[in-house]
C-alpha positions in Angstrom: 0.3 -0.1 -0.1 1.0 3.7 -0.6 1.5 5.7 2.7 2.7 9.0 3.9 5.7 8.6 5.9 7.5 11.4 8.0 11.6 11.6 7.3 12.3 12.6 10.9 10.6 15.7 12.3 10.0 19.0 10.6 7.7 21.0 7.9 5.7 19.9 5.2 8.7 18.9 3.2 9.7 15.8 5.4 6.2 14.3 4.0 6.9 11.4 1.3 5.0 9.1 -0.2 6.4 5.5 0.5 4.8 1.8 0.0 4.7 -0.8 2.5 2.8 -3.9 3.4 -1.1 -3.9 4.4 -1.7 -5.0 8.0 -4.0 -8.0 8.8 -6.7 -7.3 11.5 -6.2 -8.6 15.0 -9.2 -9.8 17.1 -11.6 -7.2 17.7 -10.3 -5.4 14.8 -11.1 -4.4 11.3 -9.5 -3.3 8.2 -10.4 -0.4 6.2 -9.4 0.1 2.7 -9.4 4.0 3.2 -11.2 6.9 0.8 -10.5 9.6 2.5 -8.7 10.6 5.6 -8.9 14.1 7.7 -6.3 16.2 8.1 -6.2 17.8 11.9 -3.5 20.1 13.8 -2.2 17.2 16.1 -0.9 16.0 12.6 1.1 19.1 12.0 2.5 18.6 15.8 3.3 14.8 15.2 5.0 15.5 12.0 7.1 18.4 13.7 8.1 15.8 16.5 5.9 17.3 19.1 3.0 14.8 19.6 4.4 11.3 19.3 2.3 8.1 18.7 0.7 6.3 21.8 2.7 3.1 22.5 1.1 0.4 20.0 -0.4 3.0 17.4 1.0 3.2 14.1 3.5 5.9 13.4 1.8 6.9 10.2 0.0 9.9 10.4 -3.7 10.5 10.3 -6.3 10.2 13.2 -9.5 9.5 11.3 -10.5 8.2 7.9 -13.3 7.1 5.8 -13.6 4.0 3.5 -14.9 0.6 2.9 -14.3 -2.7 5.4 -12.0 -5.0 3.2 -10.9 -7.2 6.4 -12.5 -8.6 9.9 -11.0 -10.2 12.9 -11.7 -12.6 15.1 -15.0 -11.8 17.1 -16.4 -8.7 15.2 -19.9 -8.9 15.0 -21.0 -5.0 14.3 -19.3 -5.2 10.4 -18.9 -7.5 7.4 -17.2 -6.9 4.2 -18.3 -4.3 2.0 -19.5 -1.9 4.9 -18.8 1.8 4.4 -17.7 3.0 7.6 -16.0 5.8 9.2 -13.6 5.6 11.7 -11.3 7.4 14.8 -7.7 5.8 14.6 -4.5 6.1 17.1 -2.8 6.5 14.2 -2.1 5.2 10.1 -5.3 7.3 8.3 -2.3 8.6 5.9 -2.3 5.3 3.7 -4.4 3.2 1.5 -5.3 1.0 4.2 -5.4 0.9 8.3 -6.5 -1.6 11.2 -8.8 0.0 13.7 -10.6 -1.5 16.7 -13.9 -2.3 15.5 -15.9 -0.5 18.2 -14.2 3.1 16.9 -15.8 2.5 13.3 -19.3 3.6 12.6 -21.9 3.4 9.5 -21.6 6.3 7.7 -25.2 8.0 7.7 -27.6 8.2 5.2 -27.2 11.4 2.9 -23.1 11.8 3.9 -20.6 11.3 1.1 -17.8 9.0 1.9 -15.6 12.5 1.6 -17.3 13.9 4.4 -17.5 11.1 6.5 -13.6 11.2 6.3 -13.7 14.4 8.1 -16.1 13.3 10.8 -14.5 11.1 13.5 -11.8 13.2 15.0 -13.5 16.5 15.3 -16.9 15.0 16.2 -15.4 12.7 18.8 -13.4 15.5 20.5 -16.5 17.7 20.4 -18.5 15.1 22.2 -16.4 13.9 24.7 -15.5 17.5 25.9 -18.7 19.6 25.2 -21.4 16.8 26.2 -19.5 14.2 28.4 -16.9 16.2 30.2 -19.0 19.8 30.5 -22.3 18.4 30.2 -23.7 21.3 28.0 -27.4 21.1 27.9 -30.4 22.2 26.2 -31.3 26.3 26.5 -28.0 26.7 28.0 -25.5 29.0 26.5 -22.1 27.8 24.7 -19.3 29.4 23.1 -16.5 27.9 21.1 -13.3 29.6 20.1 -11.9 29.2 16.8 -15.5 28.9 15.2 -14.1 28.5 11.5 -11.8 25.4 12.0 -12.7 21.9 11.6 -13.6 21.6 15.6 -15.3 24.9 15.7 -17.6 24.0 12.6 -18.4 20.7 14.0 -19.1 22.3 17.5 -21.3 24.6 16.3 -23.8 22.6 14.5 -23.6 20.0 17.2 -24.8 22.3 20.0 -27.1 23.7 18.0 -28.5 20.5 17.3 -28.8 19.7 20.8 -30.7 22.6 21.5 -27.9 25.4 22.7 -27.6 29.2 21.9 -24.0 29.2 20.4 -21.4 31.8 20.2 -18.3 32.1 18.9 -15.2 33.8 17.9 -13.3 33.6 14.1 -10.5 35.8 12.6 -12.3 37.5 9.8 -15.6 38.4 8.4 -15.8 35.9 5.8 -15.3 33.0 8.8 -18.1 35.1 10.9 -20.5 35.3 8.1 -19.4 31.0 7.6 -19.9 30.1 11.3 -23.1 32.6 11.4 -24.8 30.4 8.4 -23.9 27.2 10.7 -26.2 29.0 13.7 -23.9 30.7 15.8 -23.6 34.3 16.7 -20.1 35.4 15.8 -17.7 37.8 16.8 -14.4 38.8 14.8 -11.9 39.3 17.2 -9.6 41.2 15.4 -12.3 43.8 15.6 -13.5 43.5 18.8 -12.7 42.0 22.3 -14.9 38.8 22.8 -15.1 39.1 26.4 -16.5 42.9 26.5 -19.3 41.4 23.8 -20.3 38.6 25.9 -19.8 40.2 29.4 -23.4 40.1 29.8 -24.7 37.0 28.3 -23.9 34.6 31.3 -21.8 31.6 29.2 -22.3 28.3 30.2 -19.9 26.1 28.6 -16.8 27.8 26.8 -14.8 25.3 24.6 -11.2 26.8 24.3 -8.3 25.8 21.9 -6.5 29.2 22.2 -5.6 29.6 26.0 -3.1 32.4 26.6 -4.9 35.6 27.6 -8.3 33.9 26.7 -8.3 32.3 30.1 -8.9 35.0 32.0 -11.5 36.3 29.7 -12.8 33.3 29.5 -13.5 33.1 33.1 -14.7 36.7 33.4 -17.8 36.1 30.9 -18.6 32.5 32.5 -22.1 32.1 34.4 -22.3 30.7 37.9 -21.6 26.6 37.7 -20.2 27.5 34.1 -17.5 25.3 32.8 -14.6 26.0 30.8 -12.8 23.1 28.7 -9.5 23.3 26.9 -8.3 21.5 24.4 -5.2 23.1 23.0 -3.1 26.5 23.8 -2.3 27.8 20.7 -1.6 31.2 22.4 0.2 29.5 25.1 -0.5 27.4 28.4 1.7 29.6 31.0 -0.4 33.1 31.8 -1.0 34.8 34.9 -4.7 34.3 35.9 -6.9 35.7 38.8 -8.8 32.5 39.9 -11.1 34.4 42.3 -13.9 34.1 39.8 -13.6 30.4 40.0 -14.3 30.6 43.9 -17.2 33.5 43.5 -18.8 31.7 40.6 -18.3 28.2 41.3 -16.5 27.3 37.9 -15.3 24.2 36.7 -11.9 24.1 34.8 -11.3 20.8 32.3 -9.0 19.9 29.9 -8.8 16.8 27.8 -7.0 15.2 24.7 -8.7 12.5 22.8 -5.8 10.2 21.6 -3.9 9.0 24.5 -7.7 7.7 26.1 -8.6 4.0 26.3 -10.1 2.0 23.8 -13.1 1.6 26.1 -13.4 5.5 26.5 -13.4 6.0 22.7 -15.9 2.7 22.4 -18.2 4.9 24.7 -17.7 8.3 22.6 -18.8 6.4 19.8 -22.3 4.7 21.1 -23.1 8.1 22.1 -22.6 9.8 19.1 -24.6 7.1 16.7 -27.2 7.8 19.2 -27.3 11.3 19.6 -25.6 13.1 16.5 -25.9 10.2 13.8 -29.7 11.1 13.1 -28.8 14.7 12.8 -26.2 14.0 10.4 -28.8 11.7 8.5 -31.2 14.2 8.7 -29.1 16.8 6.9 -29.2 19.0 10.4 -25.5 18.6 10.8 -23.5 18.6 7.6 -19.5 18.3 7.7 -17.8 21.1 6.3 -15.1 20.2 3.9 -12.7 23.6 2.6 -10.1 21.8 0.3 -9.6 18.3 -0.8 -6.2 17.1 -1.7 -4.8 13.9 -3.3 -2.6 11.6 -1.0 0.9 12.7 -2.9 0.1 16.6 -2.3 0.0 16.0 1.4 3.0 18.6 1.8 0.7 21.2 0.5 -2.1 20.1 2.2 -0.2 20.6 5.7 0.6 24.2 4.2 -2.4 25.2 3.9 -3.7 23.9 6.9 -0.9 25.9 8.7 -1.9 29.1 7.2 -4.8 28.7 8.8 -7.2 30.2 6.2 -9.6 27.2 5.8 -13.2 27.0 7.1 -14.0 23.9 7.8 -12.1 20.9 7.7 -9.2 19.4 4.9 -9.0 15.8 3.6 -6.9 13.5 1.6 -8.4 11.6 -1.0 -6.5 8.4 -0.6 -6.8 5.9 -3.5 -5.2 6.6 -6.4 
């Protein structure tokens, strides 16, 4: 099979196409002939040598993919050869074939294309586990997601809206704000306005933050009593001076998490929740994965360069099969 290999840590130029053996699925696993793979910021970090693959995971980049089941390991009953699925991977998505825990693969919902499905798992698993499991966002509550035009942001806006929350977001241009508004959020251009000033009277219940830095204190300022802040990245830095008095006075909860190192059992539970609560919204069209650009596998370096620029709205995917 063809796959993407990183020749040492570095920039996009270290990514090359190589040929390797196709793995056989072990007990409890399936093998997917991959059609599309999503590209995510953790891939950029792994390529740069800052986010190594967990022990036992494939060293090949790629945390999500869609395709067709073409191999089944012992004990797997939920899938059969020929099923169209999308799957959360611990690694291996930038390849023509990958093996994965069968519990982390879900059927592609009705009315969702194979390309769109390749952009679902990493972002949707991340949003569900942080916003709905950890922060327990409820219908009628107010939710803020930073970076609303990102893959995580566009998914979070739609998922929270579908689940009955009032959604706010920040984005870095009027074009991105317009896209977020179309998805159901009230959007703030952070280059023009300070979101904490705009939202100071809104009493936000849950915030999903990928920015960190000076956003941390601003997030605490606008959270409602019993509010919950979840950090999944710190793009503006994770060492800041913060006044924690609001945490005590408003009984706030501050959380953080990463998805990749979590147990197979945890990921299986998230998959079950998504299939129950979110898959019907995907099938009905209430939620639709937003694809910005598609690149063929051999143009992986250009795809990484484009993601690093930050001009995208939604997800970037690789077309894997030649």
